[in-house]
C-alpha positions in Angstrom: -5.8 -39.3 37.3 -5.6 -38.2 34.0 -6.4 -34.1 33.7 -8.6 -32.9 30.9 -5.5 -32.1 28.9 -3.9 -35.5 29.7 -7.1 -37.1 28.3 -7.4 -35.5 25.3 -3.8 -36.6 24.4 -4.2 -39.7 25.4 -7.6 -40.2 22.8 -5.5 -38.1 20.2 -2.9 -40.6 20.6 -5.2 -43.4 19.9 -6.7 -41.9 17.2 -3.2 -41.3 15.5 -2.3 -44.9 15.9 -5.3 -46.2 14.0 -5.1 -43.4 11.7 -1.9 -41.4 11.5 -2.3 -37.9 10.5 0.5 -37.5 7.5 2.3 -34.3 7.0 0.9 -32.4 3.7 4.6 -31.8 2.7 6.7 -35.0 3.2 4.1 -37.6 4.1 5.5 -37.9 7.5 3.5 -39.1 10.3 2.6 -36.0 12.5 3.6 -35.9 16.1 0.8 -34.9 18.8 1.5 -30.6 18.5 2.0 -31.0 14.9 -1.3 -30.0 12.5 -1.3 -30.3 8.7 2.3 -30.0 8.4 5.4 -31.0 10.3 7.8 -28.4 11.6 10.9 -29.5 9.8 8.2 -28.6 6.4 7.5 -25.3 8.0 11.1 -24.1 8.4 11.4 -24.9 4.4 8.7 -22.2 3.1 10.3 -19.2 2.3 10.1 -16.1 4.5 9.8 -12.6 3.2 12.3 -10.6 4.9 12.0 -6.9 6.1 13.8 -5.7 3.1 11.3 -7.6 0.9 8.4 -6.6 2.8 9.7 -2.9 2.6 10.0 -3.0 -0.9 6.3 -4.7 -1.5 4.7 -2.2 0.4 6.1 0.7 -1.4 5.2 -0.8 -5.0 1.7 -2.0 -4.1 0.6 0.4 -1.4 2.3 3.5 -0.8 1.0 5.5 -4.2 -2.7 4.6 -3.2 -2.2 5.9 0.7 -5.1 3.8 1.7 -2.8 0.9 3.4 -0.8 2.3 6.3 1.1 -1.0 6.6 1.0 -4.2 5.8 2.7 -7.8 6.7 3.5 -11.3 5.1 5.6 -13.7 6.7 6.3 -15.9 3.7 7.2 -16.0 -0.3 4.4 -17.7 -2.4 6.1 -20.1 -4.5 4.3 -21.9 -7.4 4.0 -25.8 -6.6 5.5 -24.9 -3.2 4.2 -26.2 0.1 2.3 -22.9 1.1 0.2 -23.4 -2.6 -0.5 -27.0 -1.5 -2.0 -25.9 2.0 -3.8 -22.8 0.4 -5.4 -24.6 -2.2 -6.3 -27.7 -0.1 -7.9 -25.1 2.1 -9.5 -23.2 -0.7 -10.5 -26.2 -3.2 -10.5 -29.4 -0.8 -12.4 -28.2 2.1 -9.8 -28.9 3.9 -10.8 -26.2 6.8 -8.3 -27.4 9.5 -6.0 -25.9 6.9 -7.4 -22.5 7.5 -7.2 -22.9 11.6 -3.5 -24.0 10.5 -2.8 -20.8 8.8 -4.4 -18.5 11.1 -2.1 -19.8 13.8 0.8 -20.1 11.7 -0.2 -16.2 10.6 -0.3 -15.1 14.3 3.0 -16.5 15.8 4.7 -14.7 12.6 2.9 -11.6 13.1 2.0 -11.1 16.9 4.3 -7.9 17.4 2.9 -6.2 14.1 -0.8 -6.8 15.4 0.0 -5.8 18.8 1.6 -2.5 17.6 -1.0 -1.6 14.8 -3.6 -1.6 17.8 -6.7 -2.5 15.7 -10.4 -2.8 16.6 -11.7 -5.0 13.9 -10.2 -8.3 11.4 -12.1 -8.1 8.2 -11.8 -11.1 5.9 -11.4 -10.0 2.4 -15.2 -11.0 1.1 -15.9 -13.5 -2.0 -18.6 -12.5 -4.1 -21.8 -14.7 -3.2 -21.5 -16.4 -6.3 -18.2 -17.7 -6.1 -18.8 -17.9 -2.3 -21.6 -20.4 -3.0 -19.7 -22.7 -5.3 -16.9 -23.1 -3.0 -19.1 -23.3 0.0 -17.1 -21.1 2.2 -14.9 -18.1 2.3 -11.1 -19.4 2.8 -10.2 -16.1 4.6 -12.8 -16.3 7.0 -11.4 -19.4 8.4 -8.0 -18.0 8.6 -9.3 -14.8 10.5 -11.3 -16.8 12.8 -8.7 -18.2 14.2 -6.5 -14.9 14.4 -9.1 -13.3 16.2 -9.4 -16.4 18.6 -5.7 -16.0 19.2 -5.4 -11.9 19.2 -9.0 -11.5 21.0 -9.3 -8.7 18.0 -13.2 -9.0 17.2 -13.8 -10.4 13.3 -16.4 -8.6 11.3 -17.5 -10.8 8.3 -20.4 -9.0 7.5 -20.0 -5.0 7.4 -18.4 -5.5 3.9 -19.4 -7.3 0.8 -18.5 -8.3 -2.7 -20.9 -6.7 -5.1 -19.4 -7.1 -8.2 -18.3 -10.8 -9.4 -14.8 -10.4 -10.7 -12.5 -12.9 -13.1 -9.7 -14.4 -11.2 -6.9 -11.9 -11.3 -4.2 -14.8 -11.9 -4.0 -13.8 -16.0 -4.4 -10.2 -15.6 -1.4 -7.6 -15.6 -1.3 -5.0 -12.8 -3.6 -2.2 -14.8 -6.0 -5.1 -15.9 -6.2 -6.0 -12.4 -6.9 -2.9 -10.9 -9.8 -2.2 -13.7 -11.0 -5.5 -12.9 -11.6 -5.1 -9.1 -12.8 -1.7 -9.2 -16.0 -0.9 -7.4 -16.0 -4.9 -6.5 -16.6 -4.0 -2.6 -19.4 -2.2 -0.9 -19.9 -1.2 3.0 -23.3 -2.3 4.7 -22.6 -1.1 7.8 -20.9 2.2 8.2 -21.5 2.5 12.0 -19.4 -0.2 12.7 -16.3 1.0 10.7 -16.3 4.7 11.5 -13.3 5.4 13.4 -12.3 2.3 14.0 -8.7 0.8 12.8 -8.7 -2.4 10.6 -6.7 -5.2 9.5 -7.8 -7.0 6.2 -7.2 -10.5 6.0 -6.5 -12.1 2.8 -4.7 -15.8 1.9 -2.1 -14.2 -0.6 -1.4 -10.5 -1.7 -0.1 -10.4 -5.1 -0.6 -6.9 -6.5 -2.1 -5.4 -3.6 -5.3 -4.4 -6.2 -8.1 -6.2 -4.3 -6.9 -5.1 -0.5 -6.5 -1.4 -1.7 -9.8 -1.5 -3.2 -11.6 -3.1 -0.3 -9.5 -0.4 1.8 -11.1 2.2 0.0 -14.7 1.7 0.6 -13.6 1.3 4.4 -12.0 4.8 4.3 -15.0 6.2 2.6 -17.2 5.4 5.6 -14.7 6.9 8.2 -12.3 4.1 9.2 -9.5 5.6 10.7 -6.3 3.2 9.7 -6.1 0.4 7.3 -3.8 -2.4 7.6 -3.3 -5.5 5.8 -2.1 -9.4 6.6 -1.4 -12.3 4.3 0.1 -15.7 4.6 2.2 -14.8 1.7 2.9 -12.2 -1.0 3.4 -13.0 -4.6 5.1 -11.3 -7.9 
């Protein structure tokens, strides 16, 4: 007799036979335990070592003294596999990619998450206009899976994005800070006061968005603010 897990595997094997799942990176057929990307392609994503992480923290967060610590396991490379996965989530409604990224982030950051001993996970919110255009917030799905695996509560309602901002992509550091200034509001200070919080985003570039969101949480009495993302970018 097959147990429940055995039945699921059997049904999945039949589904894969008729409609095989292909790796987003190399288009090879995915094994049962693989999801979105095969293990070989994951190994080719460029890691962010501890020296790079420390350097990025000093450059992006140390001066403002809002973010206590941060971690990103990978380097974001243009035209790279990680960009394909993130764009698949953001622009092609591939929600499974969000689950995959959340699971991958947990696997890489589990020790950090444990050491930080936080109370809440908060996905960086989208403005309602941008959320309406896309239909969802990509960071929500990354955070949802991370919450499930870490057993830390996700709060996606206490912070909102009150200011519509242009894409940060084509701005320099000074312009990005001005663009994102006063972009967030905290709608439920009681949930935030005295809490240690991890902010979740897909990619951290200058850190301006994370810092600005962290400011409103600090103003509402947050104890510590940490940041997690799948990747860091220059």
